N, C-alpha and C positions, 0 to 999 in steps of 0.2 A: 541469462535473460538478454535478449537482443536490444540494441539501442533504440529501436522504434518503440518497443514495449515499455522500456524504461522511461522514455520521454513522455509517452502517453500517460503513464501512471503519475509522473511528476505534474503534468498539466492538469490532471484531475485533482490531485491532492493539494496543490498549492492554494486552492480556493476553499479549503476547509475552514469553517467559521471558528473564530477565536484563536487561531494560530498566529499569534503576533511574532513568533520567533522563526517562522519559516518552515518549509517542507524540504527535507534534505535526503540525499541518496547516500547511504552507508554511514555518514558521520556528520554531526552538526558542530558548528563552532562552539567553543566553551562559553558559558554564561548566557546561553540562549534561554528564553522563557516561553512557555506555551508553544512548543514546537513538536514536530514529528520527524521520524527518520524511517525511510523504507529501504528494504534490501531484498535481494533474491534469496530464496531458500534453495540452495543448489543441489543438495543431495537427494531431492525427490523429483527432479525433472524427468518427464517421460516423453519419449519421441517414438513415433511408429517407424516401421522399417523403411518406409519410403520418404521419411523426413517431411511429410506433408502436414501432419498434425503434431502438436506438442501440448503438453500440460506443464505450465510453469507455475511455481508457487512463489509468493512474495509475502513479506511481513511488514507491518507498519507498527512502530512503537511511538506512542504519544507520551509527552512529558509535560508536566505542569506542577507548580507549587500549590495550585488551587484545585481541589477535587471537583468542584462544580464545573470549572472550565475544562478540566480533563475529560469528564464524562460527556460534556457537550461536544468537544472536538471528536472524541471517539464515535459518538452517535452520528455526527455529521459525516465523518469519514465512511462509516459503514453504509450510510444512506447513499453516498456517492459511488461506492464500489460494488456492493453486494447486488448481484443480478442486474447490473447496469452496463451490459455490453454496448449499448448505444452511446455511452459516454466516451468510448474509445475512438475518438476522431483523430485524424492525422496518422493513422497506422495504414500506410499505403501498400505494404507488401504482405499483409496478413489480414484475415478475417478473424475477429474476436467472436468465437462461437458462444462462449459462456464465461462468466466469472462468478465465483461463489465464496462466501465467507466460510471458512473451514473450522476455525477455533480461535479462542482468545484467552487472555490471562489478565488478571488484574481487577482492580487497581492494586499495585504493589508499592510499598513505601521504600524508596531508595534513600540515600543519605539526606538529600535536601529537596528531592522531587518525588512525585508520584508518577507511576507508569502504567499504561494499559497497552497490551499487545493484541494485534489482530492479524490473522493469517488468512490468505486467500489463495484459491486455485483458479488459474485462468487457462482456458482451452482456446488455442489459436490454430489456424490453418493457413498455409501458404496460399497466396493467390496465384 
């Protein structure tokens, strides 16, 4: 995932409602509550032969001790990303052609938190 795309995902995700513990890339600090972590899914990236188009995949994991808050964060996140290519402002070297929710999992009970996972596919083109 390129830096521009990573920054754009962060700028959209940091405003998810109910997320008092922040929106983090790869890893969150310990003892965060009501937070999400996003990361690239690197083994499925597709690039055409001219390097003009690419399909990147990323995942968001939502965590909370409260199921109501967890579901609200995941719903707001999906509403901010799924089919919302116009939300990707500040990406100056690429056009975001499309972004789609691909699958999800959860809620899952971890030791002291609940988790919901969402995966997205984003189609970009070099300008």
